[in-house]
C-alpha positions in Angstrom: 10.6 35.0 16.8 10.4 31.6 15.1 6.6 32.0 14.7 7.2 35.4 13.1 9.3 33.7 10.4 6.3 31.6 9.4 3.8 34.6 9.6 6.1 36.5 7.2 6.2 33.9 4.4 5.5 35.5 1.0 1.8 35.3 0.2 2.4 34.8 -3.5 4.0 31.4 -3.2 1.8 28.6 -4.4 1.4 25.6 -2.2 3.5 22.4 -2.6 0.8 19.7 -2.6 1.2 16.4 -0.9 0.4 14.3 -4.0 -0.2 15.1 -7.7 -1.0 12.2 -10.2 0.9 12.6 -13.5 0.6 11.5 -17.1 3.9 9.8 -17.8 3.5 8.1 -21.2 0.7 7.0 -23.6 -2.1 6.9 -21.1 -4.4 9.2 -23.1 -3.7 7.4 -26.4 -4.5 4.1 -24.8 -7.8 5.4 -23.3 -8.8 6.7 -26.7 -8.0 3.3 -28.3 -10.0 1.5 -25.7 -13.0 3.8 -26.2 -12.8 3.4 -30.0 -12.6 -0.4 -29.6 -16.1 -0.5 -28.2 -15.0 -2.7 -25.3 -15.3 -0.5 -22.1 -16.1 -3.2 -19.5 -13.7 -5.6 -17.8 -11.9 -8.4 -19.4 -10.5 -6.5 -22.4 -7.2 -6.3 -24.2 -5.8 -3.6 -21.9 -6.6 -5.5 -18.8 -4.8 -8.5 -20.2 -1.8 -6.5 -21.1 -1.5 -4.9 -17.6 -2.0 -8.3 -16.0 0.8 -9.7 -18.1 3.3 -7.0 -16.9 2.4 -7.6 -13.3 2.6 -11.4 -13.6 6.0 -11.1 -15.3 7.3 -9.0 -12.4 6.1 -11.3 -9.7 6.3 -14.6 -11.5 2.8 -15.3 -10.4 0.4 -18.0 -11.6 -2.3 -15.4 -12.5 -3.1 -11.7 -12.0 -6.7 -10.6 -11.8 -7.3 -6.8 -12.4 -9.8 -5.5 -9.9 -11.6 -2.2 -9.2 -9.4 -1.5 -6.1 -7.0 -3.1 -3.7 -9.9 -3.4 -1.3 -11.7 -5.5 -3.8 -8.6 -7.7 -4.3 -8.4 -8.2 -0.6 -12.1 -9.1 -0.5 -11.6 -11.7 -3.3 -8.6 -13.2 -1.4 -10.9 -13.5 1.7 -13.6 -15.2 -0.3 -11.1 -17.7 -1.6 -10.3 -18.8 1.9 -13.9 -19.9 2.7 -13.7 -18.3 6.2 -16.0 -19.8 8.8 -17.4 -18.8 12.1 -14.6 -19.0 14.7 -11.8 -18.4 12.1 -9.3 -15.6 12.8 -7.1 -13.4 10.6 -4.1 -11.5 12.0 -3.6 -8.1 10.5 -1.3 -5.1 11.4 -2.9 -2.4 13.6 -0.9 0.2 11.6 -2.5 -0.1 8.2 -5.5 1.1 6.2 -9.0 -0.1 7.2 -9.3 -2.4 4.1 -6.6 -4.7 5.4 -8.9 -5.8 8.2 -12.3 -5.0 6.7 -12.0 -7.4 3.8 -11.7 -10.4 6.2 -14.2 -9.1 8.7 -16.8 -8.9 5.9 -16.3 -12.6 5.3 -17.1 -13.4 8.9 -13.6 -13.7 10.3 -12.6 -12.4 13.7 -9.5 -10.1 13.7 -6.4 -10.1 15.8 -4.4 -6.9 15.6 -0.6 -7.3 15.6 1.9 -4.6 16.4 4.6 -3.4 14.1 8.4 -3.4 14.5 10.1 0.0 14.5 12.6 -0.5 11.7 10.4 -1.0 8.7 7.0 -0.4 10.4 5.9 -3.9 9.2 4.3 -6.7 11.2 6.4 -7.6 14.3 7.3 -11.3 14.2 7.7 -11.5 18.0 4.2 -10.2 18.6 2.9 -12.4 15.8 4.2 -15.5 17.6 2.1 -14.7 20.6 -1.1 -14.4 18.6 -1.1 -17.6 16.6 -3.4 -20.4 17.6 -5.5 -23.1 16.0 -8.2 -20.6 15.0 -5.9 -18.5 12.8 -6.4 -19.0 9.1 -4.3 -16.2 7.6 -1.7 -13.5 8.4 -1.7 -10.3 6.4 1.5 -8.3 6.0 2.0 -4.8 4.7 5.2 -3.5 3.2 4.8 0.0 4.6 6.1 2.9 2.3 7.2 0.2 -0.1 9.9 -1.2 2.2 9.6 -5.0 2.8 8.7 -6.0 6.3 10.7 -8.6 8.3 9.9 -11.4 5.9 12.5 -13.7 7.4 11.2 -13.3 10.9 7.6 -13.9 9.8 8.5 -17.0 7.8 10.3 -18.4 10.8 7.3 -17.9 13.0 4.8 -19.3 10.4 7.0 -22.4 9.9 5.3 -23.9 12.9 1.9 -23.2 11.4 2.0 -24.5 7.8 -1.8 -24.2 7.2 -1.8 -20.5 7.9 -1.9 -18.6 4.7 0.3 -15.5 4.1 -1.4 -12.6 2.3 0.6 -9.5 1.2 -1.3 -6.2 1.2 1.2 -4.8 -1.3 -0.6 -1.5 -1.9 2.7 0.3 -1.4 5.2 -2.1 -2.7 4.9 -2.7 -6.4 8.4 -3.2 -8.0 10.1 -3.4 -4.6 11.9 -6.5 -3.4 13.1 -8.4 -0.4 16.5 -10.0 -0.9 15.9 -10.1 -4.6 12.4 -11.6 -4.3 9.7 -9.3 -5.7 7.2 -7.9 -3.3 3.9 -9.5 -4.3 5.5 -12.9 -4.8 6.0 -13.8 -1.1 2.5 -14.8 0.0 -0.1 -17.2 -1.3 -2.1 -14.1 -2.3 -0.9 -10.5 -2.9 -2.9 -7.4 -3.6 -2.0 -4.2 -5.4 -3.4 -0.7 -5.5 -3.6 1.8 -8.4 -5.4 4.5 -6.5 -4.4 8.0 -7.5 -2.1 8.3 -4.5 0.1 5.3 -5.6 3.2 5.1 -7.8 1.1 3.8 -10.7 -2.4 5.0 -11.0 -5.7 4.8 -12.9 -7.8 6.8 -10.5 -9.2 3.7 -8.8 -7.9 0.2 -9.5 -6.2 -2.8 -8.1 -5.1 -6.4 -8.7 -5.1 -9.8 -7.0 -1.8 -11.7 -7.5 -2.3 -15.5 -7.3 1.0 -17.3 -6.4 -0.5 -20.8 -6.2 -1.7 -22.5 -9.3 -4.3 -24.3 -7.2 -6.2 -21.1 -6.6 -6.5 -19.9 -10.2 -9.6 -21.8 -11.5 -11.8 -21.0 -8.5 -10.5 -17.4 -8.4 -11.7 -16.9 -11.9 -15.1 -18.1 -11.0 -15.5 -15.8 -8.0 -14.0 -13.0 -10.1 -16.7 -13.5 -12.8 -19.7 -13.1 -10.5 -19.7 -16.8 -9.5 -19.8 -18.1 -13.1 -17.5 -20.2 -15.3 -17.5 -17.5 -17.9 -13.7 -17.7 -18.3 -13.9 -21.4 -19.1 -16.6 -20.6 -21.7 -14.4 -17.9 -23.3 -11.6 -20.4 -23.6 -13.9 -22.9 -25.3 -13.7 -25.3 -22.4 -17.5 -25.4 -21.9 -20.3 -24.7 -24.4 -22.1 -22.3 -22.0 -21.5 -20.6 -18.7 -23.6 -20.8 -15.6 -23.7 -19.9 -12.0 -21.2 -22.1 -10.1 -20.1 -20.5 -6.8 -20.2 -17.3 -4.8 -18.5 -14.3 -6.2 -19.0 -10.6 -7.1 -18.2 -8.0 -9.8 -14.5 -7.4 -9.4 -13.3 -6.7 -12.9 -11.5 -3.4 -13.9 -12.9 -1.4 -16.7 -10.7 -1.6 -19.8 -10.7 2.2 -20.0 -9.0 2.4 -16.6 -6.8 -0.6 -17.6 -5.8 1.4 -20.7 -4.7 4.4 -18.6 -2.8 2.1 -16.2 -1.0 0.4 -19.1 0.4 3.7 -20.1 1.7 4.2 -16.6 3.2 0.7 -16.3 5.0 1.0 -19.6 7.0 3.8 -18.0 7.8 1.9 -14.8 11.5 2.3 -15.1 11.2 6.1 -15.6 8.7 6.4 -12.8 10.7 4.4 -10.3 13.8 6.2 -11.3 12.2 9.6 -10.5 10.9 8.4 -7.2 14.2 6.8 -6.2 15.9 10.2 -6.9 13.4 12.0 -4.8 14.0 9.6 -1.9 17.8 10.0 -2.3 17.5 13.8 -2.3 15.3 13.9 0.8 17.7 11.5 2.5 20.8 13.5 1.6 19.2 16.8 2.8 17.5 15.6 5.9 19.8 12.9 7.4 22.5 15.4 8.5 19.9 17.4 10.4 18.5 14.6 12.5 20.6 15.2 15.6 20.4 18.9 15.7 16.7 19.1 15.0 15.7 16.0 16.9 13.8 13.8 14.4 14.4 10.5 12.6 14.4 9.7 8.9 12.9 6.5 7.4 15.2 3.6 7.1 15.6 1.0 4.3 17.6 -2.1 5.3 20.4 -3.0 2.9 18.7 -6.3 1.8 15.5 -4.5 0.7 14.9 -2.7 -2.6 12.4 0.0 -1.8 9.4 0.7 -4.1 9.6 4.4 -3.1 6.0 4.9 -2.4 6.6 7.8 0.1 9.1 9.5 2.3 8.4 9.9 6.0 10.1 11.2 9.1 9.4 10.6 12.8 9.2 13.5 15.4 9.8 12.8 19.1 6.2 13.0 20.1 2.6 13.7 18.9 2.4 17.4 20.0 5.6 18.3 18.3 4.6 16.4 15.1 1.3 18.3 15.0 3.0 21.6 15.6 5.5 21.0 12.8 2.6 20.0 10.5 0.7 23.1 11.3 3.7 25.4 10.6 4.4 23.6 7.3 0.8 23.9 6.2 0.8 27.6 7.1 3.9 28.0 4.9 2.1 26.3 2.0 3.7 22.9 2.2 1.1 20.1 2.4 2.7 17.5 4.6 0.5 15.0 6.4 0.2 12.3 9.0 -0.9 8.7 8.3 -2.8 5.8 9.8 -4.7 5.8 13.1 -4.2 2.4 14.8 -7.0 0.0 14.0 -6.9 -1.8 17.3 -8.2 1.4 19.0 -10.9 2.2 16.5 -14.6 1.5 17.1 -14.8 -1.0 14.3 -11.5 -2.6 15.3 -12.7 -3.2 18.8 -16.0 -4.6 17.4 -14.3 -7.1 15.0 -11.4 -8.1 17.3 -11.7 -11.5 18.9 -9.9 -10.1 21.9 -8.0 -7.0 22.8 -4.3 -6.8 21.9 -1.6 -4.2 22.9 0.1 -2.5 20.0 2.3 0.2 21.6 4.7 0.7 18.6 1.7 1.2 16.3 0.3 3.9 18.6 3.8 5.6 19.0 4.5 5.6 15.3 1.0 6.9 14.5 1.6 9.8 16.9 5.0 10.7 15.5 5.0 10.0 11.8 4.9 12.8 9.2 4.8 12.3 5.5 6.5 14.8 3.1 5.2 15.7 -0.3 6.2 12.9 -2.7 5.1 12.6 -6.3 6.6 11.9 -9.8 6.9 15.5 -10.9 8.0 17.1 -7.6 10.6 19.6 -8.8 14.0 20.2 -7.3 13.0 23.8 -6.2 9.8 22.5 -4.6 11.7 19.6 -2.8 14.2 22.1 -1.5 11.4 24.3 -0.3 9.8 21.3 1.5 13.2 20.5 3.2 13.7 24.2 4.2 10.2 24.5 5.5 10.4 21.3 7.5 13.8 22.4 9.0 12.4 25.8 9.9 9.4 24.2 11.5 11.6 21.7 13.5 13.8 24.6 14.6 10.8 26.6 15.7 9.4 23.7 17.8 12.6 22.6 19.5 12.1 22.3 23.3 14.9 24.8 23.9 13.3 27.6 21.8 
């Protein structure tokens, strides 16, 4: 009977997509201005303006606009001068770039489990992994909700030389106890991929929170040259000084991004409202339909990157996904734990157990979430999810 409900869904209904990038302000005007200016490469006026907005939000010493969050992580890894035998601790429940950037620089990886409240790095597990070989710990603010920063700081207090890196791909304009996400580590990275709150197709940024890192970061960012010092008139020519690569964001993409960031209050307000509507509609159903909604601790200001739910086990999660997709609602799962992947095993200095990461990966389901998601479409998502949960209850 329940399956028949899904088979009988009207065929004329269009799908509700998982994500749709939107134009929210003067993006196209800015792109046209950038093209007409003749400066299409990195280091232009629009990149400077976007960096200024981001630096003002985080209070950072410097922000470098990059081609991606992956590139920003790679630049942070280069700044550490990682050597053979060095280790970097990363969550198992994250995107591959969080570990890949450091493995590329020669570091061994240790995969840390997550805690079940925010799905961020688990301080208790972290404490068991730290030793004299660890150079850095990378945290992720999953879904834009700050991880257990207090617990992580308490653990790292005994290891003052270990650097804290924030992979803040989800967390721009979120906060932990009033402190902006992206300001909590020595380095932080941002993503402007088309799936994020603020987009330019592909883009990122490295946030430098220690003045000591700025000069060298500029050299690595400018392909190993002191070009930035030359542009400031500090030297009469620029030459090759250090390692580095081509990290800079095209000013055309920065122009598009500026149009997005100028509307940050509007965008975040829309996404906050979507979160609140999902919460209001779904929370009352959790007991009857046997699922959990995502949680935001009171001392966190969420960045509202996504909305997820947790089903009791993998098979039911997959059944719910299948039914929702058949009904034209494009929900999806998320990360596969890195500690069980082929590359994760190859780059790990030793195996670690991450049972919460595996459990969450098996049970998590992400609902459609984007700036222009309409009220009728959100209501349809909720109804379709509720129907799918009802159809897959063990008692049915």
